[in-house]
MARLUM-371278 format. One record per residue (C-alpha): residue number from 1; residue in three letters; x, y, z. Coordinates in Angstrom, 1 decimal. Layout:
REM MARLUM-371278
n  res  X  Y  Z
NUM  ala  X  Y  Z
...
REM end
This chain:
REM MARLUM-371278
n  res  X  Y  Z
1  unk  -5.0  5.0  55.7
2  unk  -1.3  5.8  55.1
3  unk  -0.6  7.6  51.8
4  unk  3.1  7.8  50.8
5  unk  3.9  10.3  48.0
6  unk  7.1  9.6  46.0
7  unk  8.4  12.9  44.6
8  unk  8.0  16.3  46.2
9  unk  7.3  18.4  43.1
10  unk  4.0  19.9  41.9
11  unk  2.0  16.7  41.6
12  unk  3.5  15.2  44.8
13  unk  2.8  18.2  47.0
14  unk  -0.7  18.6  45.5
15  unk  -1.5  15.0  46.2
16  unk  -0.1  15.3  49.8
17  unk  -2.4  18.4  50.4
18  unk  -5.4  16.6  49.1
19  unk  -4.6  13.4  51.0
20  unk  -4.2  15.4  54.3
21  unk  -7.5  17.1  53.7
22  unk  -9.2  13.7  53.2
23  unk  -7.8  12.3  56.5
24  unk  -4.9  10.3  55.3
25  unk  -1.7  9.9  57.3
26  unk  0.6  11.4  54.6
27  unk  4.4  11.1  54.1
28  unk  6.3  12.7  51.2
29  unk  9.7  11.2  50.1
30  unk  11.9  12.5  47.4
31  unk  15.2  10.9  46.3
32  unk  16.3  14.3  45.0
33  unk  16.0  17.7  46.6
34  unk  12.6  19.3  47.3
35  unk  12.4  22.9  46.3
36  unk  12.2  25.4  49.2
37  unk  8.8  26.7  48.4
38  unk  7.4  23.1  48.4
39  unk  9.1  22.3  51.7
40  unk  7.4  25.4  53.2
41  unk  4.0  24.3  51.9
42  unk  4.4  20.8  53.3
43  unk  5.6  22.1  56.7
44  unk  2.8  24.7  57.0
45  unk  0.3  21.9  56.3
46  unk  1.8  19.6  58.9
47  unk  2.9  17.0  56.4
48  unk  6.0  14.9  57.1
49  unk  8.6  14.8  54.4
50  unk  12.2  13.8  53.6
51  unk  14.5  14.5  50.6
52  unk  17.7  13.2  49.2
53  unk  16.8  9.7  50.4
54  unk  14.0  7.1  50.6
55  unk  13.6  5.6  54.1
56  unk  12.2  2.2  53.4
57  unk  10.6  1.7  56.8
58  unk  8.5  4.9  56.3
59  unk  7.5  4.0  52.7
60  unk  6.9  0.2  52.7
61  unk  4.2  0.5  55.3
62  unk  1.9  2.5  52.9
63  unk  -1.7  1.5  52.1
64  unk  -1.4  3.4  48.8
65  unk  1.5  5.2  47.0
66  unk  1.3  8.1  44.6
67  unk  4.3  8.0  42.3
68  unk  5.2  11.2  40.5
69  unk  5.4  10.7  36.7
70  unk  9.1  11.4  36.5
71  unk  10.0  8.3  38.6
72  unk  10.4  5.2  36.5
73  unk  8.9  1.8  37.3
74  unk  12.5  0.5  37.4
75  unk  13.4  2.6  40.5
76  unk  14.4  0.2  43.3
77  unk  11.9  1.6  45.8
78  unk  9.0  1.2  43.3
79  unk  10.1  -2.4  42.6
80  unk  9.9  -3.1  46.3
81  unk  6.5  -1.6  46.6
82  unk  5.2  -3.7  43.7
83  unk  6.8  -6.8  45.2
84  unk  4.8  -6.1  48.5
85  unk  1.6  -5.7  46.4
86  unk  1.2  -2.1  47.6
87  unk  -1.0  -0.1  45.1
88  unk  1.2  2.4  43.2
89  unk  -1.0  5.0  41.3
90  unk  -0.7  8.4  39.6
91  unk  -1.9  11.7  40.9
92  unk  -4.8  11.7  38.4
93  unk  -6.0  8.3  39.8
94  unk  -5.7  9.4  43.4
95  unk  -7.5  12.8  42.9
96  unk  -10.3  11.7  40.6
97  unk  -12.1  9.8  43.5
98  unk  -12.6  13.1  45.3
99  unk  -14.3  15.1  42.6
100  unk  -17.6  14.8  40.6
101  unk  -16.1  17.0  37.9
102  unk  -16.2  15.9  34.3
103  unk  -12.8  15.7  32.7
104  unk  -11.4  16.1  29.2
105  unk  -8.1  14.1  29.1
106  unk  -5.6  15.0  26.4
107  unk  -2.6  12.9  25.4
108  unk  -0.3  12.5  22.4
109  unk  3.4  12.6  21.5
110  unk  3.1  16.2  20.2
111  unk  0.6  19.0  20.3
112  unk  -1.0  18.0  23.6
113  unk  0.0  21.2  25.4
114  unk  -1.3  23.4  22.6
115  unk  -4.5  21.4  22.3
116  unk  -5.0  21.4  26.1
117  unk  -4.5  25.2  26.4
118  unk  -6.8  25.8  23.3
119  unk  -9.5  23.5  24.7
120  unk  -9.4  25.2  28.1
121  unk  -9.5  28.6  26.3
122  unk  -12.6  27.6  24.3
123  unk  -14.5  26.2  27.4
124  unk  -13.5  29.2  29.6
125  unk  -14.6  31.7  27.0
126  unk  -17.8  29.7  26.7
127  unk  -18.5  30.5  30.3
128  unk  -17.9  27.1  31.8
129  unk  -16.4  26.7  35.3
130  unk  -13.3  24.9  34.1
131  unk  -9.9  24.1  35.6
132  unk  -6.6  23.4  33.7
133  unk  -4.2  20.7  35.1
134  unk  -2.2  17.6  34.5
135  unk  1.2  18.2  33.0
136  unk  0.5  21.9  33.0
137  unk  -0.1  24.6  35.6
138  unk  -1.2  23.8  39.2
139  unk  -1.6  20.1  40.1
140  unk  -4.9  18.4  39.6
141  unk  -5.0  17.1  43.1
142  unk  -4.2  20.5  44.6
143  unk  -7.1  22.0  42.6
144  unk  -9.4  19.3  43.7
145  unk  -8.4  20.1  47.3
146  unk  -9.0  23.8  47.0
147  unk  -11.4  24.5  44.1
148  unk  -14.8  23.4  42.9
149  unk  -14.5  23.2  39.1
150  unk  -17.3  21.5  37.1
151  unk  -14.9  20.5  34.4
152  unk  -11.1  19.9  34.2
153  unk  -9.0  19.9  31.0
154  unk  -6.1  17.6  31.8
155  unk  -2.9  17.2  29.8
156  unk  -1.8  13.6  30.4
157  unk  1.6  12.1  29.7
158  unk  2.0  8.4  29.1
159  unk  3.7  8.2  32.6
160  unk  0.5  9.5  34.2
161  unk  -1.6  7.1  32.2
162  unk  0.5  4.2  33.3
163  unk  -0.6  4.9  36.9
164  unk  -4.4  4.8  36.3
165  unk  -6.7  2.0  37.3
166  unk  -10.3  3.4  37.3
167  unk  -9.8  7.0  35.9
168  unk  -11.8  7.7  32.8
169  unk  -12.2  11.0  31.0
170  unk  -15.7  11.8  29.5
171  unk  -13.9  13.1  26.5
172  unk  -10.4  11.8  25.5
173  unk  -8.1  13.2  22.8
174  unk  -5.1  11.4  21.3
175  unk  -3.4  14.1  19.2
176  unk  -0.9  11.7  17.5
177  unk  1.6  9.0  18.4
178  unk  5.3  8.8  17.5
179  unk  8.3  7.2  19.2
180  unk  9.2  9.0  22.5
181  unk  10.4  8.1  26.0
182  unk  11.2  4.7  24.7
183  unk  13.9  4.3  27.4
184  unk  10.9  4.0  29.8
185  unk  9.2  1.3  27.7
186  unk  12.1  -1.2  27.2
187  unk  12.7  0.4  23.8
188  unk  9.4  -1.3  22.7
189  unk  7.3  1.2  20.7
190  unk  4.1  -1.0  21.1
191  unk  4.3  -0.6  24.9
192  unk  4.4  3.1  24.5
193  unk  1.4  3.1  22.1
194  unk  -0.5  0.9  24.5
195  unk  0.3  3.3  27.3
196  unk  -1.3  6.2  25.3
197  unk  -4.4  4.2  24.7
198  unk  -4.9  3.7  28.4
199  unk  -6.7  7.0  28.2
200  unk  -9.7  5.2  26.7
201  unk  -9.6  1.9  28.5
202  unk  -12.3  2.8  31.1
203  unk  -14.5  4.8  28.8
204  unk  -18.1  3.7  28.2
205  unk  -20.6  4.2  25.3
206  unk  -21.5  7.5  26.9
207  unk  -17.9  8.9  26.4
208  unk  -15.9  10.1  23.4
209  unk  -12.5  9.5  21.9
210  unk  -11.2  12.2  19.5
211  unk  -8.1  11.2  17.5
212  unk  -6.0  11.8  14.4
213  unk  -7.3  9.5  11.7
214  unk  -4.1  9.9  9.6
215  unk  -1.8  8.7  12.3
216  unk  -0.5  5.2  11.5
217  unk  0.1  4.1  15.1
218  unk  -3.5  5.2  16.1
219  unk  -5.1  3.5  13.0
220  unk  -3.3  0.2  13.6
221  unk  -4.1  0.1  17.3
222  unk  -7.8  0.8  16.6
223  unk  -7.9  -1.9  13.9
224  unk  -6.6  -4.5  16.4
225  unk  -8.5  -3.4  19.6
226  unk  -12.0  -2.5  20.4
227  unk  -13.1  0.5  22.4
228  unk  -16.5  1.4  23.9
229  unk  -16.3  5.2  23.5
230  unk  -17.8  7.0  20.5
231  unk  -15.1  7.6  17.9
232  unk  -14.6  11.2  16.7
233  unk  -11.7  11.1  14.1
234  unk  -10.2  14.2  12.5
235  unk  -8.1  14.5  9.3
236  unk  -6.8  16.9  6.7
237  unk  -7.3  14.4  3.9
238  unk  -10.5  12.4  4.5
239  unk  -14.0  13.2  5.6
240  unk  -15.4  11.2  8.5
241  unk  -18.4  9.0  8.0
242  unk  -20.3  10.5  10.9
243  unk  -18.8  12.7  13.5
244  unk  -15.3  14.3  13.3
245  unk  -13.1  17.0  11.8
246  unk  -12.1  17.5  8.2
247  unk  -10.7  20.1  5.8
248  unk  -12.6  21.3  2.7
249  unk  -11.6  24.2  0.4
250  unk  -9.4  25.8  3.1
251  unk  -12.2  25.6  5.6
252  unk  -11.8  23.7  8.9
253  unk  -15.0  21.7  9.6
254  unk  -16.1  19.7  12.6
255  unk  -19.4  17.7  12.7
256  unk  -20.8  16.8  16.0
257  unk  -24.4  15.4  16.5
258  unk  -25.2  16.2  12.9
259  unk  -24.2  19.9  13.4
260  unk  -21.2  21.2  11.5
261  unk  -19.0  24.1  12.5
262  unk  -17.0  25.8  9.7
263  unk  -14.2  28.3  9.8
264  unk  -11.6  29.5  7.2
265  unk  -8.2  28.2  8.3
266  unk  -6.6  31.6  7.5
267  unk  -8.6  33.1  10.5
268  unk  -7.1  30.6  13.0
269  unk  -4.7  32.3  15.4
270  unk  -2.4  29.3  15.2
271  unk  -0.3  28.6  12.1
272  unk  0.7  25.3  10.5
273  unk  -1.0  22.1  9.4
274  unk  -0.6  20.4  12.8
275  unk  -2.4  23.3  14.5
276  unk  -5.4  22.9  12.2
277  unk  -5.6  19.4  13.6
278  unk  -5.2  20.7  17.2
279  unk  -8.0  23.2  16.5
280  unk  -10.3  20.5  15.1
281  unk  -9.8  18.4  18.3
282  unk  -10.4  21.4  20.6
283  unk  -13.5  22.5  18.6
284  unk  -15.0  19.0  18.8
285  unk  -14.7  19.2  22.6
286  unk  -16.4  22.6  22.6
287  unk  -19.2  21.4  20.4
288  unk  -19.7  18.2  22.6
289  unk  -20.0  20.6  25.6
290  unk  -22.5  22.9  23.8
291  unk  -20.4  26.0  23.5
292  unk  -21.9  28.5  21.1
293  unk  -20.4  28.6  17.5
294  unk  -19.8  32.4  17.7
295  unk  -17.8  31.9  20.9
296  unk  -15.8  29.0  19.4
297  unk  -15.0  31.2  16.3
298  unk  -13.9  34.2  18.4
299  unk  -11.8  31.9  20.7
300  unk  -10.0  30.3  17.8
301  unk  -9.2  33.7  16.4
302  unk  -7.8  35.3  19.6
303  unk  -6.0  32.3  21.2
304  unk  -2.4  33.0  22.3
305  unk  -0.2  29.9  21.8
306  unk  1.8  27.9  24.3
307  unk  5.1  29.3  25.6
308  unk  8.1  27.4  24.2
309  unk  6.0  26.0  21.3
310  unk  6.8  27.7  18.0
311  unk  6.7  31.0  20.0
312  unk  7.7  34.0  17.9
313  unk  10.1  35.9  20.2
314  unk  11.4  39.0  18.3
315  unk  12.3  40.1  14.9
316  unk  15.8  41.7  14.8
317  unk  17.2  43.2  11.6
318  unk  14.6  41.3  9.5
319  unk  15.4  38.0  11.2
320  unk  12.5  36.2  13.1
321  unk  13.6  34.3  16.2
322  unk  11.3  31.4  17.2
323  unk  11.4  29.5  20.5
324  unk  10.3  25.9  20.1
325  unk  12.2  24.6  23.2
326  unk  9.3  22.1  23.9
327  unk  10.2  20.2  20.8
328  unk  12.1  17.4  22.6
329  unk  11.6  14.7  19.9
330  unk  12.1  14.3  16.1
331  unk  8.3  14.4  15.4
332  unk  7.9  17.8  17.1
333  unk  10.8  19.2  15.0
334  unk  9.2  17.8  11.9
335  unk  6.1  20.0  12.6
336  unk  8.3  23.0  13.3
337  unk  10.4  22.7  10.2
338  unk  7.3  21.9  8.1
339  unk  5.8  25.2  9.2
340  unk  8.9  27.3  8.3
341  unk  8.4  29.5  5.2
342  unk  11.8  31.2  5.2
343  unk  15.5  30.0  5.1
344  unk  16.2  28.7  8.6
345  unk  19.1  28.6  11.0
346  unk  18.3  25.7  13.2
347  unk  19.5  25.4  16.8
348  unk  19.4  21.7  17.7
349  unk  20.8  19.3  20.3
350  unk  20.7  18.1  24.0
351  unk  20.3  14.7  25.5
352  unk  19.4  12.3  22.6
353  unk  16.5  10.0  23.5
354  unk  17.3  7.4  20.8
355  unk  16.4  9.8  17.9
356  unk  16.3  8.7  14.3
357  unk  16.9  11.8  12.2
358  unk  16.1  10.3  8.8
359  unk  12.6  11.6  8.6
360  unk  13.9  15.2  8.9
361  unk  16.2  14.9  5.9
362  unk  13.9  16.2  3.2
363  unk  12.8  19.2  5.3
364  unk  16.4  20.0  6.4
365  unk  17.5  19.9  2.7
366  unk  14.7  22.2  1.7
367  unk  14.5  24.7  4.6
368  unk  17.7  24.7  6.7
369  unk  20.7  26.9  5.6
370  unk  22.8  26.3  8.7
371  unk  22.8  24.2  11.9
372  unk  24.0  25.3  15.3
373  unk  24.5  22.3  17.6
374  unk  23.8  23.0  21.3
375  unk  24.8  20.1  23.5
376  unk  27.5  18.4  25.4
377  unk  27.6  15.6  22.8
378  unk  26.6  16.5  19.3
379  unk  28.1  13.5  17.5
380  unk  24.8  12.0  16.3
381  unk  23.5  15.3  14.9
382  unk  26.8  16.0  13.2
383  unk  26.9  12.5  11.6
384  unk  23.3  12.8  10.5
385  unk  23.4  16.3  8.9
386  unk  27.1  17.0  8.1
387  unk  26.6  16.4  4.4
388  unk  23.2  18.0  4.2
389  unk  23.9  21.6  5.2
390  unk  26.8  23.8  4.2
391  unk  27.4  25.2  7.7
392  unk  27.4  23.4  11.0
393  unk  28.8  24.9  14.2
394  unk  29.1  23.3  17.7
395  unk  28.4  25.3  20.9
396  unk  27.9  24.5  24.6
397  unk  26.0  27.6  25.8
398  unk  22.8  29.3  24.8
399  unk  24.3  32.8  24.5
400  unk  27.0  31.5  22.2
401  unk  24.5  29.6  20.1
402  unk  22.3  32.6  19.6
403  unk  25.2  34.9  18.8
404  unk  26.4  32.5  16.1
405  unk  22.9  32.0  14.7
406  unk  22.6  35.8  14.4
407  unk  25.9  35.9  12.4
408  unk  24.7  33.1  10.1
409  unk  21.2  34.6  9.5
410  unk  20.4  37.2  6.9
411  unk  17.5  39.6  6.5
412  unk  14.4  37.5  5.7
413  unk  15.7  34.4  7.5
414  unk  14.4  32.7  10.7
415  unk  16.4  31.4  13.7
416  unk  14.6  28.4  15.1
417  unk  15.4  26.7  18.4
418  unk  13.8  23.3  18.0
419  unk  16.1  20.9  19.9
420  unk  14.7  17.4  19.1
421  unk  16.3  16.4  22.4
422  unk  15.9  16.6  26.2
423  unk  17.5  19.5  27.9
424  unk  19.2  18.0  31.0
425  unk  22.8  18.3  29.8
426  unk  22.9  22.1  29.9
427  unk  19.6  23.2  31.4
428  unk  17.2  22.4  34.2
429  unk  14.3  21.6  31.8
430  unk  12.9  22.7  28.4
431  unk  11.3  25.8  30.1
432  unk  14.7  26.9  31.4
433  unk  16.2  26.3  27.9
434  unk  13.4  28.4  26.3
435  unk  13.8  31.2  28.8
436  unk  17.6  31.3  28.3
437  unk  17.0  31.4  24.5
438  unk  14.7  34.4  24.9
439  unk  17.0  36.2  27.2
440  unk  19.9  35.6  24.8
441  unk  17.8  37.2  22.0
442  unk  16.9  40.2  24.2
443  unk  20.7  40.6  24.9
444  unk  21.6  40.8  21.2
REM end
């Protein structure tokens, strides 16, 4: 069997290693440049590869193709594979056939990284033999090749879900759905929503779907479609009929199998309303997998949040600097601004993904004292907020943005990097953007 892997990044190299171990004839092709460390791994493992091109003769003879999530369906080579009726799948779909491990699959437009890390933390603290993969950390396929975990907690993007055929998580979480990546879905929001719900399409009556019961897109989809999995809704405003999460008198509660876990929200390590929901979802998983309540309570208290997600960096001269570089869409920024309790200098901008900034207007009026635009083209942000804030400054480098923010902030204020945009105009990715932000703060 010939396995062709498109994309020589983390998921591609992991898939290649697993494929080789399972006896496939493996070839890796990347239209961009493969990083040196990955080239070395492929070479050491005797795996053929190419970069900066796609040689069709070496690709179109595949029995199965694993396409890395970053490669769109519209890519010419992918179109040719589909025309030839060659199976094009995701890393998750390829790897799952080689493990008996139970999986918890977590998707959503926002909050999935935090929820994934928190769920992993709860299960690991509970003594389970658990791996962490998907969009985060070491690739799932690579771990299946090298480790023997009983459970995997997987952060799954819509792109990864697009490439599944048979994969089903035992427990699925949809944190929320809001417009994102619409350029990959013909600017049709319903296609993106359908993509997220692929997480439950193969689930059976023995499985569980945990979801935000206040989310309009989720509610509408569930009204119009039937699923087999057991429904476990969570909400800050309504109590579930049977199982699920709810808020009552400043206590977070989750009821699973007639057993309720309760914890005061002021004891949670994570702040903000959205994080109460993330905690409900993760707690429901821990209860379904029989983690002791005392362990859950301790884990929710001592959890360290995700890097680049509302990460408190430093306080300088009474000003708190917060790194929320992972906020690449409007909905993420909404959560960030909603959680701010002090006047805020907001650093925003990058590659706009078709953003509509209207929903941020009330929060910007209430919380933001100045805006620092950080991007090659800031026209859309400028047009949206010019009349809403008193001060708006345009910059094209992180160090300049941070220095200006420092001048605009006074004691008791916060400086928030929450870009609402992709990072590719000035940075390699959101991690690079977040690291540069932190470095610029340390340099002040």
